[in-house]
N, C-alpha and C positions, 0 to 999 in steps of 0.2 A: 141264378148263375148265367152269365152271358154265353150264348152258344156261338162260337166263332167259326169262321170259314178258314180253310187251308190257304197257304200262300198261293197255291195254284188257283184256287177259287177266287181269291182276291185279285190276282193278276188278270184273269179272264173276265171278271165282272166289273173291273174298274171303268170309269168313264173313257169312252173311245170315240174317235171320229167315225169309224165305220159303223158302229151301232147307231150313232146319231143320224148319220146319212140314211141308213136303211129304215130307221124308225120314221124319220120325217117323210121319206119317200112313200112308205106304206100308208101313213096317216093322211098325207095329201091326196094320194090316189083314192082312198076311201071317202074322204070328205068332198072331193071335187072342188072346182073353182080356182085351184092354184095353177100358176104357170110353172110347168115342170122343166126347169133347167138345172136340176140338181143331180140325181143319180145317173148311173150308166145303163139304164134299161134300154135294150135295143128297140128300135122303132118297129111298129107293126107294118110290115111291107106286104101288101096283098099278094103279090106273086110268090113270095116266100111262104106265107101262111097257107096258100093253096097247095104247095108241095107237102106241108105237114098234114093238111086235111086229106090229101090223096093217100098218103102213106097210112094214116090211121084207118081210112076206109078199107085199104087193102089188108091191113092187119085184122080188122074185124071180119073181113070176108074169107080169111084163110083159116081153115079148121085148126084149132089148137094154138094159133099164134097169140091171140089176146090172152088166153089162159096162161100160156107160158110166160108172157111178158109181165103179167100182173101177179101170177101165183107161184112162180118158181124162183128160188134163190139162185143167184149166180155165184161164182167163186169170188174170193176177196180181191182177186186181180182184175176181174171183169169177165164178161161173157167170152168163152174161148173162141167162138167163130168171129166175134167182133174184133178180138185181138189179132187174129189171122188177117182179117180184112184190112185193119189199120196198118199192119206191118207191110202188107203188099202195096198199100197206097204210098207209104213213105219210101219204100224201095223204088217204086215207079216214078214218083213225083220228084224226090230229092236225091235218089241214088244212095240213100243210107243203107248200110248193110245190117238191117235189123230184122228180127223175127218176133214172134209173140212174147218171147222171154224178155224183150226190151221194153214192154209196154205194160202199164197198169192204169186202171180207171179209178177215179176218186169221186167223191160226192161234191163235184165242182172244183174249179181250179183254186178257189180260196182254201179248200181243204188240202189240195195238193201242196200248196206253198206252206201251209201250217205244218204238215207232216215232214216236208223236206227241211225246212228251217230247223225244226227241233230234232230231226234225225242227225243233222250235220253239226249243229252248233249247240253251245251250252257247256256246262261242266262235263269233262271227259276224263275217264279213268287213265291214269298215267301222265296226265298233263297238269302242270301247276296252274296254268292260266285257262279260264274258260274260253271256248272258241266262239267266234262271232261271224255274222253275216255283214258283208260290205255292199252298200248301194253305190255304184260308181257314178251315178248321175241322179241328183235330186233336183227338182221335186220328183217323187216317185209315188207309186200307188198307195192310197190311203189305207187299204186293207192290209198292207204289210206292217203297219206301224206297231200294232200290239200282238203280233203273231208269236213272239218269243216267250216261251215259258220261263226261261231264266231271265234275271234282270240284266239290263245294260247289254243286250245281245247284238245291237246294231251299230254300225259305223257308216259314214257316208263321205264321199268326196264332194266338195263344193265346186260347182261349174263356173265357167266364165260366161258372161252375158254378151253376146254378139249383137250389136245394134245394126239394123238395116236402115236404108235410106228412107223407107216409108214408115208406117206405124208398127212394123213388126220387129221381133227380135228372135234369137235362137240361143238355147243353152248349148255350150260346147264342153265336152268332157275334158277335164283336166286330170291327167293320170298322176297317181301318187304311188307310193311304195306299198306293197302288201306286207303287213307285219305278220309274224308267225301265228298270231291268234285268229287270223282270217281263215275260216273253214270254207267259205263260198262267197262268190260275188253273185248278185242278182240284179237283172235289168229287164224291164218290160219293153217290148219293141213292136209297135210304137208305144211310147211311154204314156201311161195314164198318170198324170193329168195333162201334160203339156202337148201331147201329140208328137213329141220329138222322136225321130227315127235315127238312132245312131248309125253312122256309116259302116259299110262293110269293113273298112280299114280299122275303125275303132273297135269293132267287134272282134276282129282278128287279133288285135293287140291285147284286148282283155283276155281272150282265150289263151294266148301265149303267156301272159302274166300269171294266170291261174295255174297253168300247167307247170311252170317253173317253180311255183311256190307250193305245189301239192294241194292247191285248193280246187274247188268245183266252180263251174260257171253255170248258173241257172238263167235260162232265157225264157221269159214269159211271153207267149205269143197269143194272148187272149184276144187281141184285136188284129193280129198280124197274119202272116202267111203260114200255111196255105189256106186256112179258113179262120175267120171270115174274109181275110184278105183286104182289110180296110187300111191299106198303106198307099199313100199318094206319091211316093217317091219310088225310084228303081232300086231294088236290092237283090243281092245274089242269094244262092241257096244257103240256108243257115248251116253252120259248121257241125259236122258229126265227129266227135272224139270221145274217148272214154270218160274224160273229166267233165264233159258238157252234159247238162240235163235240160231237156226241153219240156215245157208245159203248154197245153192247149186246152181249149174249152169249146163246148157246143153252145154256150150261152149267147154269144154275140151273133150267132147265126139266126137267132130268134127263138131259142129254146132255153131261156134262163131258168125256168122252174124244173127242168129235168135234172138239174144239178149234175152235169157230166163233165168232169175234168179228165185230162189225159196226161200222163207222164211218160216220156220216152227217154230212156237212159240205159246205162250198162246193167246187165242182169243182177249184179250185186245190190244195186240201189232198188231195183224193181222188186226183188225178193223181200227186202226190208219194208218197202211200202205196203206190199200185200199183207205182211204180218201185222203191220200197224192198222191197216184197214180192218183186219179180222178182229182186232182188239177194240176198235173204236166204233165201227159201223157194221161189223159182221160180214156184210156182203155189199156189192156195188148195186147202184140203181140201174135197172134194165131199160127203162123207158127210152132215154135218149139213144142208147146203143141200138135198140130195136128199130126206132124210127129212121135213123140215119144210115144204118149199115149198107143197104143196097145202093145208096147214092154215091158211095165211094168208088166201087169198081165200075159203075156205069158212066162215071164222069159227070153225072148230073150235079153233084155238089160243087165240083170245081167250076162248072159253067155258071151255076147260080151265083157263086161268089164273084166271078169276074164280070158277068154280064148284068147282074141285078143288084147285088148287095153293095159292091164297091162303088158303082156309078151313083146309086141312091145316096150314099153318105157323102160322096164328093159334091153332089149338087146341094145337099143340105148344108155342108160346110161353107160352100160359096155363098149361099143365101144368108147364112148366119153372119158371115164376115161383112156382107153388104149391109145387113141390118145394123151391125155394130158400128160400122163407119158412118152410116147415115145418122144414127142416134148420137154419136160423139162428134159430129161435124162441127168444126170451129173450136173444139176443145183439144189442145195439143198434148195434154199430159196423161196419155195412156199409151200402152203398147200391147200388142197381142202376139203370142208366140206363133211363129211360122207354122201353119197347119199342115202336118205331114201324114195324118192318119187318125185312127180311133174316132171317137164320137164327140170330141170336146174342143172348145176354144179356151185358152189359158190367158187370162187378162191380167196385166200388170198395171197398177195404179200408183206410181211412185210418190204422188202428192196426197195420198189418202191420209186425212188427219185423224182417223179413227182406225181401230184394228179391223182386220178382215172379219173377225167374229161379230163385231158390232155392226158392220155393214150387212152381214148375213142376216142378223136379227131385224134390222130396219127393213130390208127387202122382203123378208118373210111376212112382216106385218102388212106389207103392201100387196101381198098375194104372189110374190115371186120367190121361187125356191132355187137357190144356187148352192155351191159348196165353198166354204172358206178355204183359202189356200194353205194356211199354216199347218193343216193336218197332213200335208204331203211332203214333209221333210224328215222322214225317219232317219235316225242315226247321225244327224248333223250336230257336231259338238259345239262349234263356235257360234256366237250370236250373229244374226244377219237380218237387218231390217227388211230385206226383200221378202222374207217368209210371211210377213203379215200384210203385204201389199198386193197380194194376188188372189184371184178367185177362179174357180172352174165353172164353165158354162157348157151345158150339154146342148147340142144342136139336133138331137134325135127327134124332138117334138115337131109338131106342125109348124111350118115356117111363119104362119100368121101369128101364132102364139109366141114364137121366138122373137118376132119383131116387136110385139107388145112388151115382152120381157126386157129386150135391149133398151127400149125407150124408158121404161121405169128405172133401170139400172143407171143409164146415163143421166137422167134427171136427178137421181139421188146423189150421184158422184159430183155433178156440177154444183148442187146446192151445198155440199160439204166443203168444196174447195174454195176457201175464202182468201187464199194468198193472192198477192198482186201477180198479174200475168208476167 
């Protein structure tokens, strides 16, 4: 007799872009020799890693600190003194009227989003129609695509493409109506993969739309303010309102394996997240909380973000753009999204004669790992050729490796484009 898996098991074990991305990343790192322009792993920044080394040395030198960090469970909401520290930080930095009751820790921001999506959307007692999550601007983070337990849980608005005079373009948000089935809107800022930073005015309009319709607005700050602060445009303080939910991560500071996500929201949401944490992971991971806690009130973390991390990635982005343009010199049939933050360049190849997935496979055989773009359009209902014409390129790697990768990419694209000029 066949032993079958549940619908939940089938849903979460089906083929997915995020699994393929992380599997390829891990295999390539283990094997070596691959040019890594695929995953979103933060760069190894010596000045930042020295901060972590110093903190670990201090923990080891403090009686009982290591034992508590490794040997004692925290609450399902997080370490109480860390929650106090974060609340004080957000009050001081953003002026948000928050306390520990407004904050919950999760095992990474990926888990935070999974819990939030399935708390808010899906079949709901008393409602004839299942509730959904809306992505106002796609392309959007690959890790959102398969986060819904219920089927058909996502919708998306298709953006306009704004062409610039050089080789760049930018996605512009096209506002639509919020149907009654929309439980929440979700946007990353800056957006992974395109690095797009929606304007303060656009964010304000999204918030007002959500408030009027009774929906939530989830803002994912994994690459944004206040940490790690990898935004290259000027933005105002993120909005604080009861219907707005903010998520943050310690990963992009250079602590991805500590799996520390942060949710800041009204207490009713936080209480539910804590209860879900207790069911799924029992208690939160203490490592990231312990390492970073004193860096918040001292100002060291904010200084590190503004004076080390952001300048580092800005220089890396400029070097990657220069390498891209050098490699594609004389080839007019490409565009790159205006780089406004995060760790990525988003390349559009409108004359690509094969799919982005086929291009990914060809490049992988040549020792270059990128991410195909079609995995980044969750919830988009109508067909759009553009979705298979893009790739995401990470510029966190060593600039020399990035230059080699750009040369391989351009060589492959030129060879594929046989149309008359």
